[in-house]
N, C-alpha and C positions, 0 to 999 in steps of 0.2 A: 502153586508151590510144588516143586518137583520132589520125587521120592528120594533124591540124592541127599536131602537134609538128614536122612536117617543114618547115613553111613559116615563114619569118621574119615576125615581127609587130612593130609599133611598140611601144615601151615603154608600159606602163600608166601612167596619171597617178598611181596610188596605189602602195603597196608600198614596201618598204625596198630600199636598195641596199647591197650588200656587195662588197668586192674578191673574196671567195671564199665559196662555199657548199659544205659537205661534207654529203652525204646518207647517213645511217647512222652512229649513235653506238655502233659496236662497236669491236673492236680496231683495225682499219684506219682507221676514221673518226676515232677519237681521235687517232691519230698524225698523220693528215693535217692535222687542225685545229691541233695543237700545232706541227708543223714549218712549216706555212704561216705561222702567226703569228710564229714565231721568225725567219722569213725576211722578214718585213715585210708579209705579206698577211693582214690581219685577216679571220678566218673565222667564219661562222655554221655551227654543227654541228646538223643537223636529225635528228630521230628520230621514228618513228611512235608508239612506245610512250611511256608517261609517265615511264619510267625508262631510263637508258642501260645498255649493256653486258649485254644479256640472255644472250648466249652466254658471256660471261666468267663470269657468275654460276653457270652450270651445268657448266662445263668441268671435267674432271678429277674427276668424281664430286662436284662442288660445292666442290672445293678449289683450282680454277684452275691447271691444268697450263700455266703461262705460257710455258715454253720447253723444248726438249730440251737435254741437256748436251753433245751433239755433233751434227754435221750433215754429210751428204755429199749429192751430187747424186742418188745412188741412193735417197734418202729421198723423192723427189718424182717426179711423173709429170704429163704433159700430152698433150693430143691434138696439140699442135703441136711446135715445136722445143724439145728439152730444153736446147739451148745458150742459148736466150733465157731460160729459167728460171734457168740458172746465172748469166747476166749480171746479172739482177735480184737473185737470192737472195744472192749473195756481195758485193753492193755495200755492205752493212752487215754486217761480220763478227759472228758469233755472240757473241764475247766483248765486243764493243762494245754489242750489244743488251742483254746482261746488265748491263753497267755502267750503261747508261741507267736501268734499273729500280732497281738497287741504289744507285747514287751520285746520280743526278739526281732520281729520284722517291723515294729513301730507303725502298725496300721490301726488307727482308732476304729473300734467297732461299736455298733448300736444294735440293740435287740428291739424289734417292733412288737406291737401287741399280738401279732399272729404267731409269735414265737420264733420267727426267722431272724437271723443275725446277718447284718450287712456292714460293709465299710461305711464309716460316717460320710465319706465322700460320695457314696453310691457310684463309684468309678472302678470298674474291674481292672482298668489299666494300672491303678495303684497297686493292686494285689500282684499282678504279673511282674511289674517293675521290681517290687520288693522281693519276689521269689527269685528273679534273675540275679539281683544283687547278692542275695544270700547264697545262690549257687556259686557265684564267683568267689565269695568269701570262703566257701567250703572247698574251693579248689576244683569245682566241677566246671565243665565246658558244655555249652549247648550249641547244637548245629542244626539248622533248618534245611529243608529241601533234600533230605536223605530218606528215601523210601526203601526199606529193607525188602529185598526180593527173595533172599535165601539165607538160611542159618545152617551152618555145618558144625558138627562136633569135631574138634581137632584131634588128630591121631595121637595116641600115646596113653598115659594113665588118665583115669576119669577126671582128674583135676586140670587137664591140659587146657580146657576152655573151649571157646567158640570162635568161628569166623563168620562175619556178617557181610554179605554181598549186597551192595546197593543196585538199584535198577540201572544206573548209568555206569556201572563198573567199579565203583569205589569198594575198597575192602577195609574192614576194621576187625581186629582181633581183640579178644578180652578173656580174662580168667572167669569173670562172672557176668551173667546177663540177667537183667530185670525187664520183663515184659509188662508195660503199663500202657497198653495201646487202646484201652477202652473196648467197646463192643460194636454194635451196629446202629445205635440210636443217633439221630440227628446227623445223617451222612454228610450234610453240607459242611460239617466241622472237620471232616476227614476220617470219621469212623467207618471202617470197611471190613472189620473182622480179621484183619491181617495177623494180629497176635494169636488169635485162635488157630489160624492155619499153621502158624509156626508151632504152636503147642501140640496140635494133632500130629504134625510131621515128626515131632520129636517123641511121640509115643503116648501123649495124654488123650484119654477119652473124656469128652466134655458133657456136662449137663446140657440138654437141649436148650437152645436160645429162644427167647420170645421177647416181644416189646412190652415194656412196663412203663407205668406213669404215662399212659397213652389214652387219648379220647376213644370212645367206643362208638360203633355204628349200629343202626337199626334200619330195618326194611319197612317199618310201619310208618305211613305218612302222617298219622295222627300226632306222632311225636316230633317228626321233622318240621311240621308246620308251626311248631312252637319256637323255632329258631330265634335266638336273641334273648329269650326269657331266662331269667335266673331266679332261683328260689333256694331256700334252705331245705335240706333233707337229711334224714338219717338213713343211710344205705346199709343193706345187709347182703353179703355174698353167702348164698346158701347152696348146699348140695345134698341131695337125698333127704330133704326136709330138715337138715341140720345147719344152723348158722355157723359159718366158718370164721367170718370177721365182720365187724360192724363199726362204721364210722359216721360222724356227722359233720356237715359243712356245706359250703356253697356248691350248688348244682347248676349247670348251664346246659340249655338245649341248643343244638347246632343244626345246621342244614343237613348234616349227615347222621346225627345221633346225639350222644351225651358226652359232656365234658365238665370241667370245673374240678377244683381240688379233691372233693370227696369221691368223684368218679375215678380220677387218676389214681388215687390211693388204693382203690379196690380193683383196678383194672387187671392186675396180674393174675387174679383168680380166674379171669375169663380168657386170658391169652396164653396161659401155659399149655404147650402142645400135648403134654401127657395127661392132662386133667380135662375131663368132659362132664357135661351135665350141670355146670354151675349156673345158678340163677341170680339175677340182680333185682332186689326188691327195695322199695322206697317207702318210708314214713314221711309224708310231706310236712315240712316245718319241724319235724323231729321233736326234740324235748321242748322247744319253744311253743309248740302247739298244744302240748299236754294231751288230753284225751279228746279226740274228735267226737266220740260218742257223747261226751259231756257237753261239748259245744252245740251239737245238734239238739240235745235235750233242752238246753237253755235257750235255744234260738226261738222257740215258740212261733210267733207270728211273722218272723222274717222269712223271705224267700231264700232258697238254698244258694243261689248265685251270690246274693248280697252277703250271706253269712260266710261263704267260703272266701269271697273277695276281701273280707276283713283280714285274712291271713295269707292269701295267695294272689299272684298276678291274675287278672281277670281271665285272660285266655287260657291259663292253666286250669283255673277253676271251672271254666266252661268245658274243657276237655275231660276233666276228671268226672264231672257230672254225666257227660255223655257216655264215658266208659262204664260208669256204674248203672246207666239206664235210668237216671233220676232227672225228672224235668226241672230245668233251671228255675222256673217260676213257682214250683211247689213250695208251700210253706213248710218249715221244718216240723212244726207240730202236726202236720197232716200226713206225715210219712207212715206207711205201713211198716211193721216190724222187719219184714224181709227187705224192703227198700232201704231201711236204715242200716241193716247189717251189711248189705252190698256196698253202700256208700262208705261206711266206716272202714271196711276192708280195702276199698280202693284208696282211701286216704292214708291208711296206716300200713298196708302191706301190698303195695302196688307193684306188680311184676313188670319189669322193663325188658322188652324183648331185644336181646343183643345179637347181632348177626356177625360181628367181627370187630376189628379195631382199625385205626388209621395207619397202623404199622410203624416201622422204624423211622419213617420220614418225620413224624411228629413226636415219637416216643422220647421221653426225657432220659431214659436209662434202658439198658438191656438186661433182662434176666437170664439165668443160666450161665454157662461158661466153665472155667477151670474149677474143678471140685476141691473144696477145702480138705476133704479126706485124702487127697493125693499130695498134700503139702505138709511139711513140718511147720506147725503153727507158730513156733517161736521165731522163725526166720522167713516164713513163706517161701522156703526153698522146696522144689519138687522132690518127692520121694523117688521119682523115676529117673530124673536127669540131674546129676550132680552139677551144681553151679547155676542152675536155672531158677529164678525167682519170679513171682508174680505180684501185682498190686493193682488195686482199683477196680474198675468196672469189668475188667476181664475175668474177675473171680465170680463165682456163683453166690452172690449175696447182693441184695438191693434194698434200699430204704424207701420210705415214703417221701412225699413232697415236703420241702421245707429245709433244705440244707443237709439232709441225712446222708445222701449219696456223696456229697463233698466230704462229710465227716469220715465216711468209710474210705474215701480216696486218701485223705490226709493220714489217717491211722495206718492203713496198709502200706502206703508209700514209705512212711517212716520205718515201719517194721521191716519191709523188704530191704531198704537202704542199710539199716543197721545190720540186718542179716547177712548182707553181702560181705561185710567185714568180720562178722562173728562166726561164719560157717567154718566147719572143720575142713582141713585139706583133703581128707578122705571121705568118700560118700558113705552116709549112714545106710544100713540095711533097710530095705522096704518094710514098712509096718512098724518101725520103731517110733 
């Protein structure tokens, strides 16, 4: 992206003019276009790909995990103020978001025992079709195959707007611009960080990006040899001896390291570039196992492998016994006190050596991005660039697995779209 984006330029004699342009036809972009139109600002929704909603199509294993069934602030994290996340997130209550899909878009939803909410049809195409229909009803127009190469401020007063140049020479001008371009995760869906490049060129300094909800890697063969095994675990992310976050769920061993919902939920603690020294520790079977010490005490004449195999996959039990230095054939009642202590520690506070992550290729979301402190939270308009709004994954806030990042996209898309129509014609002073 060239430095010319920073300098105001006169309007081109060609090109279209729109009250608002939304870049990125994903979850956040759809909602921004719909609610901008509903509020009276006719919007053009631009997408680099030929079809909209790429991440909607692949989410939830291809079934579209559209929402969670409940939400709390603890389900989200940010490099900045979590209070800012709260102010944005709860501005549209979850029950109202669900009603928007069920009542206004006529998409029947179902909540599964996991807490995830899906369309009853399990078909993401139903969601995309309904969003496109609502865009048309709101007066918004979507256009595919438009990759924004450059954004320029138009010359004149600060409310003059923007000119967007496409890679193939198209020009579009607008009063207000919403960037809903996502981050870097799942690049096969079109995510390439283009919105961040535009934001930087227009003067925004971003929180460092990192892959989140991503499988983790290990260099130790003892763990990779367990590939394909799954077990329940309570995981703790700890730094300096202090537990930062703790979650319980399904854990999966892979040929490269560790995965499964509970690993993905905690992965951001180990991938954030500005944070080092975080450890991942596991209590195998978690609360379902109770006290491993009590199990061993009650085991009596059973050998250790048979005792552990009652609760864990055999190969995992064998590996944990080897790690603790406990003979698999030793009877539980014959263990020395130090042997018992080491085994209990291995079962309840097992350090998992992490050497990295699989990166953006498999990450479900990108952490970091546009700082909420640089935005007016009521409209998600930039404090630095009048008329520029942001929504969705491009922002520095991410949720855990289970529809939380879609919730963030729906909420911020709506807020940015309404903000496009509500913003004052003159720029507010920075810091207000």
